VEXTORDO-759842 format. One record per residue (C-alpha): residue number from 0; x, y, z. Coordinates in Angstrom, 1 decimal, decimal comma. Layout:
// VEXTORDO-759842
k	xx	yy	zz
NUM	X	Y	Z .
...
//
This chain:
// VEXTORDO-759842
k	xx	yy	zz
0	59,1	-41,0	76,4 .
1	59,2	-41,5	72,6 .
2	56,2	-39,0	72,2 .
3	58,2	-36,4	74,0 .
4	61,5	-36,7	72,1 .
5	59,4	-36,6	68,8 .
6	58,1	-33,2	70,0 .
7	61,6	-31,9	70,9 .
8	62,5	-33,0	67,5 .
9	59,7	-31,1	65,7 .
10	60,7	-28,0	67,7 .
11	64,2	-28,1	66,2 .
12	62,8	-26,9	63,0 .
13	61,3	-23,6	63,8 .
14	64,1	-23,0	66,1 .
15	66,7	-23,6	63,5 .
16	64,8	-21,3	61,1 .
17	64,1	-18,4	63,4 .
18	68,0	-18,3	64,3 .
19	69,2	-18,6	60,7 .
20	66,8	-16,1	59,3 .
21	67,7	-13,7	62,1 .
22	71,6	-14,0	61,2 .
23	70,8	-14,1	57,5 .
24	69,0	-10,7	57,9 .
25	71,8	-9,3	59,8 .
26	74,4	-10,3	57,3 .
27	72,2	-8,3	54,7 .
28	72,4	-5,0	56,4 .
29	75,8	-5,0	58,1 .
30	78,2	-2,9	56,4 .
31	81,5	-4,3	55,2 .
32	80,0	-7,1	53,2 .
33	81,6	-8,6	49,8 .
34	80,5	-5,9	47,7 .
35	82,1	-3,3	50,0 .
36	85,3	-5,2	50,0 .
37	85,3	-5,4	46,1 .
38	84,9	-1,5	46,0 .
39	87,5	-0,9	48,4 .
40	90,0	-3,3	46,4 .
41	88,9	-1,6	43,3 .
42	89,7	1,8	44,7 .
43	93,1	0,7	46,1 .
44	94,1	-0,6	42,7 .
45	93,0	2,7	41,0 .
46	94,7	4,8	43,7 .
47	91,6	6,7	44,9 .
48	91,2	8,5	48,1 .
49	89,0	7,1	50,8 .
50	85,6	8,5	51,4 .
51	82,0	7,6	52,0 .
52	80,9	4,0	50,6 .
53	78,4	5,9	47,9 .
54	81,4	7,9	46,7 .
55	83,9	5,1	46,7 .
56	81,4	3,0	44,8 .
57	80,9	5,5	42,1 .
58	84,6	6,1	41,6 .
59	85,6	2,5	41,7 .
60	82,7	0,5	39,9 .
61	80,4	1,4	37,5 .
62	76,5	1,0	37,9 .
63	76,3	-2,0	35,7 .
64	79,3	-3,6	37,6 .
65	77,5	-3,0	41,1 .
66	74,4	-4,7	39,7 .
67	76,4	-7,6	38,5 .
68	77,9	-8,0	41,8 .
69	74,5	-7,7	43,6 .
70	73,1	-10,5	41,3 .
71	76,4	-12,5	41,9 .
72	76,0	-12,6	45,7 .
73	72,2	-12,7	45,7 .
74	71,7	-9,2	47,2 .
75	69,5	-8,0	44,3 .
76	66,6	-10,0	45,7 .
77	64,1	-9,3	48,8 .
78	65,2	-10,9	51,9 .
79	62,8	-13,5	52,1 .
80	63,3	-14,5	48,5 .
81	67,1	-14,9	49,1 .
82	66,7	-16,7	52,3 .
83	64,4	-19,1	50,7 .
84	66,7	-20,0	48,0 .
85	69,6	-20,3	50,5 .
86	67,5	-22,5	52,5 .
87	66,7	-24,4	49,5 .
88	70,3	-25,0	48,8 .
89	71,1	-25,8	52,3 .
90	68,3	-28,7	52,1 .
91	70,4	-30,0	49,3 .
92	73,8	-30,0	51,4 .
93	75,0	-27,1	49,4 .
94	76,4	-24,5	51,8 .
95	77,4	-22,1	49,0 .
96	80,9	-20,9	48,0 .
97	83,2	-18,7	50,2 .
98	83,7	-15,1	49,0 .
99	87,1	-15,1	50,7 .
100	88,6	-18,4	49,7 .
101	86,4	-19,0	46,5 .
102	86,0	-22,7	47,7 .
103	83,0	-24,4	48,7 .
104	81,9	-24,1	52,2 .
105	81,4	-27,6	52,9 .
106	85,1	-28,3	51,8 .
107	86,4	-25,7	54,3 .
108	84,1	-27,2	57,2 .
109	85,2	-30,6	56,4 .
110	88,8	-29,6	56,4 .
111	88,3	-28,0	60,0 .
112	86,5	-31,0	61,3 .
113	89,5	-33,2	62,1 .
114	91,1	-30,6	64,4 .
115	88,1	-29,5	66,3 .
116	87,0	-33,1	66,9 .
117	90,4	-34,3	68,3 .
118	90,7	-31,3	70,8 .
119	87,0	-31,4	71,5 .
120	86,9	-35,2	72,5 .
121	90,1	-34,8	74,2 .
122	88,6	-31,9	76,4 .
123	85,5	-33,6	76,9 .
124	87,4	-36,8	78,1 .
125	89,7	-35,0	80,4 .
126	87,1	-32,5	81,9 .
127	84,9	-35,2	83,2 .
128	87,7	-37,6	83,8 .
129	89,1	-35,1	86,1 .
130	86,4	-32,8	87,3 .
131	83,9	-35,7	88,6 .
132	86,8	-37,3	90,7 .
133	88,0	-34,0	92,0 .
134	84,5	-33,0	92,8 .
135	83,6	-36,3	94,9 .
136	87,2	-35,5	96,6 .
137	86,5	-32,0	97,5 .
138	82,8	-32,9	98,7 .
139	84,1	-35,8	101,1 .
140	87,1	-33,6	102,2 .
141	84,9	-30,4	102,6 .
142	86,9	-27,6	104,4 .
143	90,2	-29,8	104,7 .
144	93,6	-28,5	103,3 .
145	93,0	-30,6	100,2 .
146	89,7	-28,7	99,5 .
147	91,1	-25,5	100,2 .
148	94,1	-25,8	98,0 .
149	92,2	-27,1	95,0 .
150	89,5	-24,5	95,7 .
151	92,2	-21,8	95,1 .
152	93,4	-23,3	91,6 .
153	89,8	-23,9	90,5 .
154	88,7	-20,4	91,3 .
155	91,5	-18,9	89,5 .
156	90,6	-21,2	86,6 .
157	87,0	-19,7	86,9 .
158	87,9	-16,3	87,2 .
159	90,3	-16,0	84,2 .
160	88,7	-16,3	80,8 .
161	90,2	-19,2	78,7 .
162	91,7	-16,8	76,2 .
163	93,5	-15,1	78,8 .
164	94,9	-18,1	80,0 .
165	96,1	-19,2	76,6 .
166	97,8	-16,1	76,0 .
167	99,6	-16,3	79,3 .
168	100,6	-19,9	78,4 .
169	101,7	-18,9	75,1 .
170	103,9	-16,0	76,4 .
171	105,5	-17,9	79,2 .
172	106,0	-21,6	78,0 .
173	106,3	-20,8	74,3 .
174	107,9	-17,3	73,8 .
175	109,8	-16,7	76,9 .
176	111,0	-20,4	78,1 .
177	110,5	-22,2	74,5 .
178	109,4	-25,2	76,1 .
179	106,2	-25,6	73,7 .
180	105,7	-24,5	70,1 .
181	103,9	-21,1	69,4 .
182	101,1	-22,7	67,8 .
183	99,8	-25,0	65,1 .
184	98,2	-28,2	65,1 .
185	101,3	-30,4	64,2 .
186	104,9	-29,7	63,0 .
187	105,7	-29,1	59,4 .
188	107,3	-32,6	59,0 .
189	104,5	-34,5	60,5 .
190	104,0	-36,7	57,7 .
191	107,5	-38,2	57,8 .
192	107,6	-39,3	61,4 .
193	107,2	-42,6	62,7 .
194	103,9	-43,4	64,7 .
195	105,6	-42,8	68,1 .
196	106,9	-39,5	66,7 .
197	103,6	-38,4	65,5 .
198	102,1	-39,1	68,9 .
199	104,8	-37,0	70,6 .
200	104,5	-34,1	68,2 .
201	100,9	-34,0	68,5 .
202	101,2	-34,1	72,5 .
203	103,8	-31,6	72,3 .
204	101,5	-29,1	70,4 .
205	98,3	-29,9	72,3 .
206	99,5	-29,3	75,9 .
207	98,9	-25,5	75,6 .
208	95,7	-25,3	73,7 .
209	94,2	-27,9	75,8 .
210	95,0	-26,3	79,0 .
211	93,3	-23,1	77,8 .
212	90,2	-25,1	76,6 .
213	89,6	-26,6	79,9 .
214	90,1	-23,5	82,0 .
215	86,6	-22,6	82,2 .
216	84,6	-25,7	82,0 .
217	87,1	-27,4	84,5 .
218	86,1	-24,9	87,4 .
219	82,3	-25,2	86,5 .
220	82,1	-28,8	86,5 .
221	84,2	-29,4	89,5 .
222	82,2	-27,0	91,7 .
223	78,8	-28,5	90,3 .
224	79,8	-31,9	91,1 .
225	81,1	-30,9	94,7 .
226	77,8	-29,0	95,5 .
227	75,7	-31,5	94,3 .
228	77,3	-34,2	96,0 .
229	77,3	-32,3	99,2 .
230	73,5	-31,6	98,9 .
231	72,9	-35,5	98,6 .
232	75,3	-36,4	101,4 .
233	73,1	-34,3	103,8 .
234	70,1	-36,0	102,7 .
235	68,0	-38,6	104,9 .
236	68,4	-41,5	102,5 .
237	72,3	-41,3	102,9 .
238	72,0	-41,2	106,6 .
239	69,6	-44,1	106,4 .
240	72,0	-46,3	104,4 .
241	74,8	-45,6	106,8 .
242	72,5	-46,5	109,6 .
243	71,7	-49,8	107,9 .
244	75,2	-50,8	108,1 .
245	76,6	-49,7	104,7 .
246	80,0	-48,0	104,9 .
247	80,3	-44,3	103,9 .
248	82,3	-45,0	100,9 .
249	79,5	-47,6	100,0 .
250	76,8	-45,1	100,6 .
251	78,6	-42,2	98,6 .
252	79,3	-44,5	95,5 .
253	76,1	-46,5	95,4 .
254	73,4	-44,0	96,5 .
255	74,7	-40,2	96,5 .
256	76,8	-40,4	93,5 .
257	74,1	-41,2	91,0 .
258	71,8	-38,5	92,1 .
259	74,5	-36,0	92,1 .
260	75,3	-36,7	88,5 .
261	72,1	-35,3	87,5 .
262	73,4	-31,6	86,9 .
263	76,4	-32,9	85,2 .
264	74,0	-34,7	82,8 .
265	71,8	-31,7	81,8 .
266	75,2	-30,0	80,5 .
267	76,5	-33,0	78,7 .
268	74,5	-31,9	75,5 .
269	76,2	-28,4	75,5 .
270	79,8	-30,1	75,9 .
271	78,9	-32,2	72,8 .
272	78,3	-29,1	70,8 .
273	81,4	-27,6	71,8 .
274	83,5	-30,6	70,4 .
275	82,9	-29,3	66,8 .
276	82,3	-25,6	67,4 .
277	85,5	-25,2	69,4 .
278	86,9	-22,1	70,7 .
279	87,1	-19,0	68,4 .
280	89,5	-17,1	70,5 .
281	91,7	-20,1	71,7 .
282	92,3	-21,4	68,2 .
283	92,9	-18,0	67,1 .
284	95,6	-17,4	69,6 .
285	97,2	-20,7	68,8 .
286	96,9	-20,7	65,2 .
287	95,0	-24,0	65,2 .
288	93,1	-24,6	61,7 .
289	90,1	-25,8	63,4 .
290	86,4	-24,9	63,4 .
291	86,7	-22,0	65,9 .
292	89,5	-20,2	63,7 .
293	87,3	-20,7	60,4 .
294	84,5	-19,0	62,0 .
295	86,3	-16,3	63,7 .
296	88,2	-15,7	60,3 .
297	84,6	-15,6	58,5 .
298	83,3	-13,0	60,7 .
299	86,3	-10,7	60,4 .
300	86,5	-10,9	56,8 .
301	82,5	-10,7	56,1 .
302	82,5	-14,1	54,8 .
303	78,9	-14,6	55,1 .
304	78,3	-18,1	53,2 .
305	80,9	-19,6	55,5 .
306	79,4	-17,8	58,6 .
307	75,9	-19,1	57,7 .
308	77,4	-22,5	56,8 .
309	79,2	-22,5	60,2 .
310	75,9	-21,3	62,0 .
311	73,9	-24,3	60,4 .
312	76,2	-26,8	61,9 .
313	76,5	-25,1	65,4 .
314	72,9	-24,4	65,8 .
315	72,0	-28,0	64,8 .
316	74,5	-29,3	67,4 .
317	73,3	-26,9	69,9 .
318	69,8	-27,9	69,5 .
319	70,2	-31,7	69,2 .
320	72,6	-31,4	72,2 .
321	69,8	-30,0	74,4 .
322	67,8	-33,2	73,5 .
323	70,9	-35,4	74,5 .
324	70,9	-33,5	77,8 .
325	67,2	-34,8	78,5 .
326	68,2	-38,4	77,6 .
327	71,3	-38,3	79,9 .
328	68,7	-36,9	82,7 .
329	66,5	-39,7	81,9 .
330	69,1	-42,4	82,1 .
331	70,8	-41,2	85,2 .
332	67,5	-40,4	87,3 .
333	65,1	-43,1	87,0 .
334	62,3	-40,7	88,5 .
335	62,2	-38,6	85,3 .
336	59,4	-39,7	83,2 .
337	58,8	-37,8	80,0 .
338	55,2	-37,6	79,2 .
//
């Protein structure tokens, strides 16, 4: 098993290089980069009329200024040379400086970590803490009124995207009925509250975003648990356990449940990566200053150093999460032998 995971870890390197090189190349050729934005700002300051990129550039900035900007942003060198320099900085834990905020990218990412980690862990705990028992209940009570009623709710959650759920919750419970706040992680006076007051304030702000977070993964995990358990309940070894005198409850919990957790374990690594990456649209809708909102604003504003910094962490989390999924499968299923 150790050799298998060692090979998997070695595969992380070429995969990471391929992903980052592809996105780095896209950022070099997609229009609307930092230089184009500087040109547009210079044109607005001079009161020039709009036009093509080349005409705007010649009217707003001189050739020397254009060359200085290209050198400043590292756009005066070939693609592979610029990528090599960027990668060398990443290896030294230098993600560059944001072109929008003019701050180190690593500082921006560290500022967004607490929010995304908090919501991510709570979502993970709620998802598995509710979906696994609900999936077991639906499998045991298949085609009963309980199963049918919960299926309607779960199917609606699966059919409607989480950002649509977020908008609907925001309109109804925050804007129309004014039960919850319109957005934000905590209130402005959070620091001056007592410990109990801080807990209440955080819970008050977290109800709607967490509901939107769970909308999609809740349905998938619930049906995955139900269908897997139903397949195992129809297996011969469960009938044999009941024939030997085990109760149905014991046969489910001691025999069928562990095998039914294997599909859940395969997706655990992806859920781990979701803890930090968050949801771009959900955090944007609720104005939560987390990893997702930072990534969304970076893409919209062509803040390429921040985009690449977020890509570094998210791709590493996703790759390591896949390895963690294999570990979870090996722990749940003793038949798995990695050679």
